[in-house]
C-alpha angles and dihedrals in degrees: 000000000000100000135115093224131018130199126196118215116193141155128064096354109192126178098249092045092048092048091053094044094051095042090060104030096049095037111145097235138136094281092072100242088158086090091061126101126193126214112199113203116186134161092236137053115268117267123242088256092053091046091054090044093057092054092059113115097245092055104029110120092006100082130058121193119210126183107224148092134251088236090068115079092204092054090050089053092048088053091050090231093163089058094043121120085216145348124222126197118201123198124218112257094215099041127107105274094225094048094042093053095044088054093047086053091053091049093047090053091050093049092048092050091055099037111029094173102041117102111244120201118190144179126229131184098212134035088243089058090053091059093045090052093048089050093047089059106272112147094215131004132189130199113223093204093046093052091049092053093048090051091046091051094047093046089057094064098025115046113222096013094130094051091047090049091048093050093051095054101037132072119265114268121229120276106252100158129056095190113126095247089051090052092056093044094052090047088059095042091056089070109094133188116234133172120212119199100211138028124207111271089246088075095059109110094023116122121239095253091052092045089051091052096045092051094042101051100060102038109004093250111161118211110211100173147334135239125211137169094246100041105025117211118352123183114212095339094185140233091306094065114093121200109250131198109268 
């Protein structure tokens, strides 16, 4: 595969899930995701909808579909899992939550056994499934029902919170309207939220305010918080916070 980075997507791959994943993961944005290639490994042949999807210009030549399962070592080798930049496990929307989380845990363990150093990101239906996935080897796991309840709770006290959150973590939709209000909306929607794991060594020892100024001036990048091993996630820690190594 002629790509700078490669991601492996496996699990219960359905057409709507795959469409949303590719739209965000392969978005042609300033992060240079055009150098990514996605290998989809699913236990069944691709549906007609998925076959049509993979012929669309944005994804043509950037997605490879393999019929296989993470429980088969030969399939993992065909998907080049040990060489992947990351692996992603999707869970079926319409499956029994307990059974789906158990199967995702099995897949997570199989991926970790084959690729000890590759980050694995997985979906779970229940909070118990999140713990199971992390114990099985997933680097990060997210519970769909837990996220839904969090968004519902915040939206009850802050109108439009779920829309703001969705706009920050998804790719920008196409501009279909030229009305003044739509132009303002699209301008805001174009702002996305990203997390970078490492900063250049030159930023070590710089306080948070100076870091924000240095990143905002050249490209308009707004720093909203930091994450470190010692302090966890801190939103707008202020001028007193100094960037540390790690």
